[in-house]
C-alpha positions as CSV (number, residue, x, y, z in Angstrom):
1,X,9.8,-2.5,-29.8
2,X,6.1,-2.8,-29.6
3,X,4.4,0.1,-31.5
4,X,0.7,-0.2,-30.2
5,X,-1.5,-1.6,-27.4
6,X,-5.4,-1.3,-26.7
7,X,-4.2,-0.4,-22.8
8,X,-0.8,0.8,-21.8
9,X,-0.4,0.5,-17.9
10,X,2.6,2.9,-16.4
11,X,4.1,1.3,-13.5
12,X,5.3,-2.2,-12.4
13,X,4.7,-2.0,-8.8
14,X,1.7,-4.3,-6.9
15,X,-1.0,-2.0,-8.4
16,X,0.0,-1.8,-11.9
17,X,0.5,-5.3,-12.3
18,X,-3.1,-6.2,-10.3
19,X,-5.0,-3.8,-12.7
20,X,-2.8,-6.0,-15.8
21,X,-3.8,-9.3,-14.2
22,X,-7.7,-8.0,-13.9
23,X,-7.9,-6.4,-17.2
24,X,-6.1,-9.3,-19.2
25,X,-8.2,-11.7,-17.3
26,X,-11.0,-10.3,-19.3
27,X,-9.3,-10.5,-22.5
28,X,-8.1,-7.2,-23.0
29,X,-4.8,-6.4,-24.5
30,X,-2.3,-4.8,-22.1
31,X,1.4,-3.5,-22.0
32,X,3.2,-2.6,-18.9
33,X,6.0,0.2,-19.2
34,X,8.2,0.3,-16.2
35,X,11.4,2.6,-16.0
36,X,13.4,-0.1,-14.0
37,X,12.6,-3.5,-12.7
38,X,9.6,-4.9,-11.3
39,X,8.6,-3.9,-8.0
40,X,11.6,-1.6,-7.6
41,X,9.7,1.4,-6.0
42,X,7.3,1.2,-3.3
43,X,6.1,-2.3,-3.7
44,X,9.8,-3.8,-2.9
45,X,10.6,-1.7,0.1
46,X,7.7,-2.1,2.4
47,X,6.0,-4.7,4.7
48,X,3.2,-6.9,3.8
49,X,0.7,-6.0,6.2
50,X,-3.1,-6.7,4.6
51,X,-4.3,-5.1,8.2
52,X,-8.1,-4.3,8.0
53,X,-7.9,-2.5,11.3
54,X,-5.8,0.6,9.9
55,X,-8.7,1.5,7.4
56,X,-10.4,4.3,7.9
57,X,-14.5,3.3,8.2
58,X,-16.1,4.2,5.3
59,X,-14.8,3.6,1.5
60,X,-11.4,2.7,2.5
61,X,-12.5,0.0,4.7
62,X,-15.0,-1.1,2.3
63,X,-12.3,-1.8,0.0
64,X,-10.2,-3.2,2.4
65,X,-12.4,-5.8,3.0
66,X,-13.5,-6.9,-0.4
67,X,-9.4,-6.7,-1.2
68,X,-8.8,-9.1,1.7
69,X,-11.3,-11.5,0.1
70,X,-9.6,-11.4,-3.3
71,X,-6.3,-12.1,-1.4
72,X,-7.8,-15.1,0.1
73,X,-9.3,-16.6,-3.1
74,X,-6.1,-15.9,-5.1
75,X,-4.0,-17.3,-2.5
76,X,-5.9,-20.9,-2.9
77,X,-6.2,-20.5,-6.8
78,X,-3.3,-19.1,-8.2
79,X,-0.1,-21.4,-9.3
80,X,2.0,-18.5,-7.9
81,X,2.6,-17.8,-4.4
82,X,1.5,-14.7,-3.0
83,X,3.6,-15.6,0.5
84,X,0.0,-15.5,2.2
85,X,-0.8,-16.0,5.6
86,X,-4.0,-15.3,8.1
87,X,-2.6,-15.0,11.6
88,X,-4.9,-12.0,12.7
89,X,-3.7,-9.0,14.2
90,X,-3.8,-6.5,17.2
91,X,-3.3,-2.8,17.8
92,X,-2.0,-1.9,21.1
93,X,-3.0,0.4,23.5
94,X,-1.4,2.3,26.3
95,X,-3.5,4.6,27.7
96,X,-7.3,5.5,28.5
97,X,-6.8,8.6,25.7
98,X,-5.9,5.8,23.1
99,X,-8.4,3.6,24.6
100,X,-11.0,6.0,23.8
101,X,-10.1,6.9,20.2
102,X,-9.8,3.0,19.3
103,X,-13.1,2.1,20.7
104,X,-14.7,4.6,18.3
105,X,-13.3,3.7,15.8
106,X,-13.8,-0.1,16.5
107,X,-17.5,0.8,16.6
108,X,-17.6,2.3,13.1
109,X,-15.6,-0.7,11.9
110,X,-18.0,-3.2,13.1
111,X,-21.0,-1.3,11.7
112,X,-18.7,-1.3,8.3
113,X,-18.8,-5.2,8.3
114,X,-15.4,-5.5,10.2
115,X,-14.7,-8.6,12.1
116,X,-12.7,-6.4,15.1
117,X,-13.3,-6.3,18.6
118,X,-11.6,-5.0,22.0
119,X,-10.0,-7.0,24.4
120,X,-8.2,-6.4,27.5
121,X,-4.3,-6.4,28.3
122,X,-4.5,-9.7,30.1
123,X,-6.4,-11.5,27.0
124,X,-3.6,-9.9,24.7
125,X,-0.9,-11.4,26.6
126,X,-2.5,-15.0,26.6
127,X,-2.7,-14.7,22.8
128,X,1.0,-13.3,22.8
129,X,3.5,-14.6,25.1
130,X,6.1,-11.9,25.6
131,X,4.0,-8.8,25.3
132,X,4.6,-6.0,27.6
133,X,3.0,-5.1,30.7
134,X,2.5,-1.6,29.3
135,X,-0.4,-2.9,27.0
136,X,-3.6,-2.1,28.9
137,X,-5.8,-3.3,26.2
138,X,-6.0,-4.2,22.3
139,X,-8.2,-4.4,19.2
140,X,-8.0,-7.6,17.6
141,X,-9.1,-8.5,14.2
142,X,-8.9,-12.3,12.9
143,X,-9.0,-11.4,9.4
144,X,-5.8,-9.5,9.2
145,X,-3.3,-11.2,6.9
146,X,0.3,-11.3,5.6
147,X,1.8,-11.6,2.2
148,X,5.4,-11.1,0.5
149,X,4.7,-8.2,-1.1
150,X,7.6,-8.8,-3.9
151,X,6.1,-12.4,-4.4
152,X,2.6,-10.7,-4.9
153,X,3.5,-8.2,-7.7
154,X,5.4,-11.0,-9.5
155,X,2.5,-13.5,-9.1
156,X,0.4,-10.6,-10.4
157,X,2.8,-10.0,-13.2
158,X,3.2,-13.5,-14.1
159,X,-1.0,-14.2,-14.4
160,X,-1.0,-11.1,-16.5
161,X,1.7,-12.1,-18.6
162,X,0.3,-15.8,-18.8
163,X,-2.8,-14.0,-20.1
164,X,-1.1,-12.4,-22.9
165,X,0.3,-9.0,-21.6
166,X,3.8,-7.6,-22.5
167,X,6.3,-5.7,-20.6
168,X,8.8,-3.3,-21.4
169,X,11.5,-3.0,-18.6
170,X,14.0,0.0,-18.5
171,X,11.9,2.1,-20.5
172,X,11.2,5.9,-19.2
173,X,7.8,7.7,-20.2
174,X,8.8,11.0,-21.5
175,X,5.4,12.4,-22.7
176,X,1.9,11.5,-23.9
177,X,0.2,13.4,-27.1
178,X,-3.6,13.8,-27.6
179,X,-6.3,13.8,-30.1
180,X,-9.4,15.3,-29.7
181,X,-9.4,15.9,-26.0
182,X,-8.5,11.3,-25.9
183,X,-4.9,10.1,-25.2
184,X,-3.3,9.0,-28.5
185,X,0.3,7.8,-27.8
186,X,2.8,7.4,-25.3
187,X,6.0,8.9,-25.9
188,X,9.0,7.0,-24.4
189,X,12.6,6.8,-24.4
190,X,12.3,3.5,-26.9
191,X,9.7,5.1,-29.0
192,X,6.0,5.9,-29.3
193,X,3.3,3.6,-28.3
194,X,-0.2,4.1,-29.8
195,X,-3.1,3.4,-27.5
196,X,-6.7,4.4,-26.4
197,X,-6.0,4.1,-22.6
198,X,-3.8,4.9,-20.4
199,X,-3.1,4.2,-16.7
200,X,-1.2,6.1,-14.5
201,X,0.1,3.5,-11.8
202,X,2.9,5.2,-11.2
203,X,3.4,5.4,-7.2
204,X,5.2,8.5,-6.3
205,X,5.9,9.3,-9.7
206,X,2.2,9.8,-10.5
207,X,2.4,13.7,-10.4
208,X,4.8,13.5,-13.3
209,X,2.5,11.2,-15.6
210,X,-0.4,13.3,-14.8
211,X,1.5,16.7,-15.5
212,X,1.8,14.9,-19.4
213,X,-1.4,15.5,-20.0
214,X,-2.1,19.0,-17.7
215,X,-3.3,17.9,-14.7
216,X,-2.4,18.1,-11.3
217,X,-2.7,14.7,-9.2
218,X,-0.9,15.7,-5.7
219,X,0.9,12.6,-4.7
220,X,3.8,13.6,-2.2
221,X,6.2,10.8,-1.0
222,X,6.3,9.9,2.4
223,X,9.3,8.0,3.9
224,X,9.2,4.9,6.1
225,X,12.3,3.0,7.7
226,X,11.9,-0.4,8.4
227,X,14.3,-2.9,10.9
228,X,14.9,-6.4,9.6
229,X,16.4,-8.8,12.3
230,X,18.0,-12.3,12.3
231,X,16.1,-15.3,11.7
232,X,14.9,-16.6,15.3
233,X,11.9,-19.3,16.2
234,X,8.4,-19.0,15.8
235,X,7.8,-15.7,18.1
236,X,4.8,-14.2,17.1
237,X,1.3,-15.3,16.6
238,X,-0.1,-12.3,14.5
239,X,0.8,-8.9,13.1
240,X,0.8,-6.0,16.1
241,X,0.8,-2.4,15.5
242,X,0.8,0.2,18.2
243,X,-2.2,3.0,18.7
244,X,0.6,5.9,17.9
245,X,1.1,4.6,14.5
246,X,-2.2,4.2,13.5
247,X,-2.8,7.6,14.9
248,X,0.2,9.4,13.1
249,X,-1.0,7.6,10.0
250,X,-4.3,9.2,9.8
251,X,-3.6,12.5,11.2
252,X,0.2,13.8,10.7
253,X,-0.1,16.8,12.3
254,X,0.2,14.7,15.8
255,X,3.8,14.2,14.9
256,X,4.2,17.9,13.6
257,X,3.4,19.5,16.8
258,X,4.9,16.7,19.2
259,X,7.8,17.7,21.2
260,X,9.1,14.2,21.1
261,X,11.7,13.6,18.2
262,X,10.7,10.2,17.3
263,X,7.0,11.2,17.0
264,X,8.2,14.3,14.9
265,X,9.5,11.6,12.4
266,X,6.4,9.4,12.5
267,X,7.9,6.7,14.6
268,X,5.3,4.0,15.6
269,X,5.3,0.2,15.7
270,X,4.2,-2.4,13.0
271,X,6.0,-5.9,13.8
272,X,5.5,-9.0,11.8
273,X,7.4,-12.3,11.2
274,X,8.1,-13.7,7.9
275,X,7.9,-17.5,7.0
276,X,11.8,-17.7,7.3
277,X,11.7,-16.4,10.9
278,X,12.8,-12.5,10.2
279,X,11.0,-10.1,12.0
280,X,10.0,-7.1,10.1
281,X,9.8,-4.2,12.2
282,X,8.5,-0.4,11.3
283,X,8.2,2.2,10.7
284,X,8.4,6.1,10.5
285,X,6.2,8.5,8.3
286,X,8.5,11.5,7.0
287,X,8.3,14.0,4.2
288,X,11.8,14.3,2.7
289,X,11.3,14.3,-1.0
290,X,12.7,11.3,-2.5
291,X,15.2,10.8,0.1
292,X,15.5,6.8,0.5
293,X,18.5,6.8,3.0
294,X,17.8,5.3,6.3
295,X,18.9,7.2,9.5
296,X,20.6,6.0,12.8
297,X,18.3,8.1,14.9
298,X,15.0,6.7,13.3
299,X,16.5,2.8,13.2
300,X,17.1,3.3,17.0
301,X,14.1,4.5,17.8
302,X,11.9,1.7,15.9
303,X,14.0,-0.8,17.9
304,X,13.6,0.9,21.1
305,X,9.7,1.1,20.3
306,X,9.8,-2.6,19.6
307,X,11.6,-3.5,22.8
308,X,8.8,-1.3,24.7
309,X,6.4,-3.7,23.5
310,X,8.1,-6.8,23.1
311,X,11.2,-6.7,25.9
312,X,13.0,-10.1,25.0
313,X,13.5,-8.5,21.8
314,X,16.5,-6.5,23.2
315,X,18.5,-9.9,22.7
316,X,17.7,-10.2,18.9
317,X,20.0,-8.7,16.3
318,X,19.0,-6.3,13.7
319,X,20.8,-7.7,10.5
320,X,19.6,-4.9,7.8
321,X,17.3,-2.1,7.0
322,X,15.7,-0.3,4.0
323,X,13.6,2.6,3.1
324,X,10.6,3.4,0.9
325,X,8.1,5.9,-0.2
326,X,4.9,5.9,0.2
327,X,2.4,7.6,-2.1
328,X,0.8,9.9,-0.1
329,X,-2.2,11.9,-0.9
330,X,-3.7,15.2,1.0
331,X,-6.7,13.8,2.0
332,X,-5.9,10.2,2.9
333,X,-7.7,8.7,-0.4
334,X,-5.8,7.1,-3.4
335,X,-7.0,8.4,-7.0
336,X,-8.3,5.9,-8.6
337,X,-10.5,6.1,-11.9
338,X,-10.6,8.3,-15.2
339,X,-10.9,12.2,-15.2
340,X,-13.3,14.2,-17.5
341,X,-10.3,16.2,-18.8
342,X,-8.9,13.8,-21.0
343,X,-10.6,10.6,-22.4
344,X,-8.9,7.6,-21.7
345,X,-6.4,8.7,-19.1
346,X,-7.0,6.4,-16.1
347,X,-5.4,7.5,-12.5
348,X,-4.4,4.5,-9.8
349,X,-2.0,5.6,-7.5
350,X,-1.6,7.6,-4.0
351,X,-2.5,4.5,-1.8
352,X,-0.1,5.9,0.7
353,X,0.6,2.8,3.1
354,X,-2.4,0.8,1.8
355,X,-0.8,0.0,-1.8
356,X,-0.5,-3.6,-0.9
357,X,-3.7,-4.0,1.1
358,X,-6.0,-2.5,-1.6
359,X,-4.2,-3.9,-4.8
360,X,-6.5,-6.5,-5.7
361,X,-9.7,-4.5,-5.3
362,X,-8.1,-1.4,-7.0
363,X,-7.4,-3.4,-10.1
364,X,-10.7,-5.4,-10.2
365,X,-12.5,-1.7,-9.8
366,X,-10.1,-0.1,-12.7
367,X,-10.9,-3.3,-14.9
368,X,-14.6,-2.7,-14.4
369,X,-14.4,1.0,-15.1
370,X,-12.4,0.6,-18.6
371,X,-14.1,-2.5,-20.0
372,X,-17.7,-1.8,-18.6
373,X,-17.6,1.9,-17.9
374,X,-18.8,1.0,-14.3
375,X,-17.8,3.6,-11.8
376,X,-18.2,0.9,-9.1
377,X,-17.5,2.8,-5.8
378,X,-15.1,5.1,-7.4
379,X,-16.5,8.7,-6.7
380,X,-14.8,8.7,-3.1
381,X,-11.6,8.4,-5.1
382,X,-12.2,10.4,-8.4
383,X,-8.6,11.7,-9.6
384,X,-11.1,14.9,-10.4
385,X,-11.7,15.8,-7.0
386,X,-8.2,16.9,-6.6
387,X,-6.9,17.3,-10.3
388,X,-6.7,20.8,-11.8
389,X,-5.7,21.9,-15.1
390,X,-1.9,22.8,-15.4
391,X,-2.0,24.9,-18.3
């Protein structure tokens, strides 16, 4: 096995592979450690929406806009497929209350540079035939896009490998040793690896990796379930979310206080159609530890929500389902950057449902931080905002 590497990236999901790609693109030596296989965690159990409108105005929207541009560029220049398709997207509004909330968000997003606007229900139905009359209005962003998350993860990985990166699969990280306040070695199930820099890109397992250097990085798994239908003729003209789904994402207490059983499980609708014709329909948001089992009541509620907005879907068959774990943080922002407590230890985790959308810009900024010492817009994401000594 390899005994040393300039930089060790722990985690071979889309965040870890994007970081590895950008680091190797400037000639840095990178070793990726993965306890299973690439995209075995959250990156392989999610939808592939690059949805600008779901990003809160501020630092996350800024990162989302830059990341979307990187995806567009990579889809044209890489020899590996990302499954990229830009069709635009809508957030569907049913009530005056939802309209008022979204109108305020749209105004702030426009001020932040997002190409998004409010449209009437009639305009939404002209754009998307089959949309229910329950939709009173919608937000529309032509820049929203879709990728295949597993394709994208493997594309980043293969580009990194082409640049000289190495990967060790089926290897567990069991410890990290330090010397003079800096990382020195990664202790694995296959031996020790000397290094000057460790990137914790372990997703929902990031808290375990951070604890190995005495830090608390609060990341909690938040389960989401997704339904996949049979292949059908082209049906959707874009990506569609309901306003309730966005509200639950940004304010979990809405679900916790609701009398609606499905809302308490965080059920809202996000729907997209793959290149092959299958519909991916989600999702839910539940704090149930590391339980990745799907449940009949949640899948039924998700399906009902989709039929509510697209009545013709009641004639479409569901062929399978899956659940994934989103790495949730208490304040809704990921942890990205170094920590003052341990030199050479960098965190890139806690993106929750935005890991796919924010991966390229996360990778680029981590590269700039490690290579050039540039803290480019990372102060809001600093792990030190939450990290505290566990010793």
